[in-house]
TIGUGU-234208 format. One record per residue (C-alpha): residue number from 1; residue in one letter; y, z, x. Coordinates in steps of 0.05 Angstrom, whole numbers. Example, Ala and Ser with C-alpha at 12.3 -4.5 7.8 and 13.67 -1.06 7.14 Angstrom:
2
<r 1 A <-90 156 246>>
<r 2 S <-21 143 273>>
REM end
This chain:
192
<r 1 P <63 214 -928>>
<r 2 I <17 173 -884>>
<r 3 S <50 120 -843>>
<r 4 T <19 67 -801>>
<r 5 I <46 37 -738>>
<r 6 A <39 -37 -731>>
<r 7 P <14 -60 -662>>
<r 8 V <67 -90 -619>>
<r 9 T <50 -160 -598>>
<r 10 A <90 -200 -548>>
<r 11 D <106 -272 -566>>
<r 12 K <95 -307 -501>>
<r 13 T <137 -366 -523>>
<r 14 I <199 -322 -520>>
<r 15 V <189 -299 -448>>
<r 16 K <232 -341 -402>>
<r 17 P <225 -339 -326>>
<r 18 L <288 -321 -288>>
<r 19 S <266 -362 -229>>
<r 20 K <204 -391 -198>>
<r 21 N <185 -386 -125>>
<r 22 A <125 -413 -90>>
<r 23 V <84 -375 -39>>
<r 24 R <28 -410 -3>>
<r 25 F <-26 -359 -21>>
<r 26 E <-57 -326 -82>>
<r 27 I <-17 -264 -100>>
<r 28 V <-60 -202 -104>>
<r 29 H <-10 -146 -89>>
<r 30 L <63 -134 -109>>
<r 31 A <105 -74 -90>>
<r 32 F <180 -65 -102>>
<r 33 N <216 -19 -54>>
<r 34 S <238 43 -94>>
<r 35 V <299 54 -48>>
<r 36 I <325 -18 -46>>
<r 37 E <298 -49 -110>>
<r 38 N <313 -121 -90>>
<r 39 Y <259 -119 -35>>
<r 40 L <192 -142 -61>>
<r 41 A <129 -141 -18>>
<r 42 V <81 -197 -39>>
<r 43 A <12 -203 -10>>
<r 44 G <-53 -241 -17>>
<r 45 Y <-117 -227 19>>
<r 46 E <-92 -254 86>>
<r 47 D <-16 -262 79>>
<r 48 C <43 -216 67>>
<r 49 Q <116 -232 55>>
<r 50 V <177 -190 37>>
<r 51 L <223 -226 -12>>
<r 52 T <295 -207 -24>>
<r 53 V <310 -218 -98>>
<r 54 N <381 -221 -127>>
<r 55 P <400 -193 -196>>
<r 56 R <386 -261 -228>>
<r 57 G <314 -258 -202>>
<r 58 E <324 -312 -149>>
<r 59 V <294 -304 -80>>
<r 60 T <350 -305 -29>>
<r 61 D <309 -290 33>>
<r 62 R <236 -283 54>>
<r 63 L <205 -250 115>>
<r 64 A <132 -264 134>>
<r 65 I <95 -205 163>>
<r 66 E <52 -225 223>>
<r 67 L <-11 -184 212>>
<r 68 A <-60 -211 265>>
<r 69 L <-117 -199 216>>
<r 70 Q <-174 -225 261>>
<r 71 G <-223 -230 202>>
<r 72 A <-196 -170 163>>
<r 73 Y <-167 -176 93>>
<r 74 I <-110 -140 57>>
<r 75 R <-130 -84 9>>
<r 76 R <-60 -56 -7>>
<r 77 V <13 -61 11>>
<r 78 D <61 -4 -3>>
<r 79 W <130 17 19>>
<r 80 V <135 82 59>>
<r 81 P <162 135 12>>
<r 82 G <238 143 19>>
<r 83 S <245 85 68>>
<r 84 Q <287 23 59>>
<r 85 V <251 -18 112>>
<r 86 Q <182 11 128>>
<r 87 L <122 -25 98>>
<r 88 M <48 -2 101>>
<r 89 V <-6 -56 101>>
<r 90 V <-77 -31 89>>
<r 91 T <-136 -76 108>>
<r 92 N <-210 -64 111>>
<r 93 R <-205 -55 187>>
<r 94 F <-137 -23 200>>
<r 95 V <-72 7 172>>
<r 96 K <-7 -18 201>>
<r 97 I <62 8 186>>
<r 98 Y <121 -38 203>>
<r 99 D <194 -21 211>>
<r 100 L <221 -87 186>>
<r 101 S <291 -72 211>>
<r 102 Q <261 -75 281>>
<r 103 D <202 -122 280>>
<r 104 N <156 -162 233>>
<r 105 I <103 -174 287>>
<r 106 S <90 -108 323>>
<r 107 P <77 -48 278>>
<r 108 M <106 20 293>>
<r 109 H <39 51 273>>
<r 110 Y <-30 20 279>>
<r 111 F <-92 60 256>>
<r 112 T <-166 44 256>>
<r 113 L <-232 77 239>>
<r 114 Q <-286 81 293>>
<r 115 D <-349 63 255>>
<r 116 D <-330 53 182>>
<r 117 I <-292 6 136>>
<r 118 I <-225 25 104>>
<r 119 V <-227 24 28>>
<r 120 D <-157 51 13>>
<r 121 A <-99 90 43>>
<r 122 T <-38 125 18>>
<r 123 L <22 162 47>>
<r 124 Y <50 228 23>>
<r 125 L <113 266 41>>
<r 126 A <100 339 54>>
<r 127 S <149 397 64>>
<r 128 Q <203 392 118>>
<r 129 G <201 316 115>>
<r 130 R <132 311 146>>
<r 131 M <94 247 128>>
<r 132 F <18 242 125>>
<r 133 L <-29 183 122>>
<r 134 I <-93 192 82>>
<r 135 V <-148 141 90>>
<r 136 L <-212 135 49>>
<r 137 S <-271 101 82>>
<r 138 E <-327 61 51>>
<r 139 C <-376 117 68>>
<r 140 G <-332 165 27>>
<r 141 S <-300 202 85>>
<r 142 L <-228 223 79>>
<r 143 F <-183 220 141>>
<r 144 R <-114 251 151>>
<r 145 L <-61 241 204>>
<r 146 E <11 266 209>>
<r 147 L <56 207 226>>
<r 148 S <105 214 284>>
<r 149 V <176 189 274>>
<r 150 E <176 148 338>>
<r 151 G <112 110 324>>
<r 152 N <51 96 368>>
<r 153 V <36 43 420>>
<r 154 G <-30 8 407>>
<r 155 A <-87 24 359>>
<r 156 T <-99 97 344>>
<r 157 P <-169 115 317>>
<r 158 L <-167 165 259>>
<r 159 K <-209 227 274>>
<r 160 E <-185 285 230>>
<r 161 L <-233 291 171>>
<r 162 V <-213 325 106>>
<r 163 C <-269 362 71>>
<r 164 V <-274 346 -4>>
<r 165 Q <-307 401 -45>>
<r 166 D <-365 383 -91>>
<r 167 K <-370 312 -64>>
<r 168 E <-438 280 -62>>
<r 169 I <-460 269 10>>
<r 170 H <-470 194 5>>
<r 171 A <-417 176 -47>>
<r 172 K <-382 111 -28>>
<r 173 G <-306 112 -29>>
<r 174 S <-270 70 -81>>
<r 175 S <-195 85 -85>>
<r 176 L <-139 135 -73>>
<r 177 Y <-76 153 -111>>
<r 178 F <-25 206 -92>>
<r 179 S <22 232 -146>>
<r 180 S <86 252 -112>>
<r 181 M <111 286 -175>>
<r 182 Y <51 333 -182>>
<r 183 K <32 334 -108>>
<r 184 L <-40 315 -126>>
<r 185 L <-87 268 -91>>
<r 186 F <-136 231 -135>>
<r 187 I <-199 203 -102>>
<r 188 S <-250 159 -137>>
<r 189 Y <-320 144 -114>>
<r 190 Q <-365 87 -134>>
<r 191 D <-416 133 -166>>
<r 192 G <-363 171 -206>>
REM end
């Protein structure tokens, strides 16, 4: 027998908001903390806040992250894998990692590229608890750095290049995704 499956359509009149909260910027990025699920990082192009959400969906607390963008803009926000309080903010000019249990102004890690623009960045947890930062540049270069537990003072330029096999020489970087389940890094370039 042949059976057909009817498409599922959501009736938007049935969806009821649990709560409404105003932020004073256009929301571009959202990231729930996988360890403490009531922490929600919310970011626009120039602002970032961490909201504490109760089980009813109400915001009970908010913490503004002081980024000191100086003309940069936010490209991604993500929680450090396995951390309750560490947040990574990726901009076109730098990557900062904050330990929000200590400070929302001074990052524990601050990374830049010498002569290129940051397109995307991701973190991955390797064996023996080692954490690596991977950064993709606009020129298509891939940078890698092992993070220290204690953090860094001041801006650290990324220098260690990762060679990508079969990559076109002048392919511009587009995005990164690391699958922790399969331990695979996906890299996309603007020309495919």
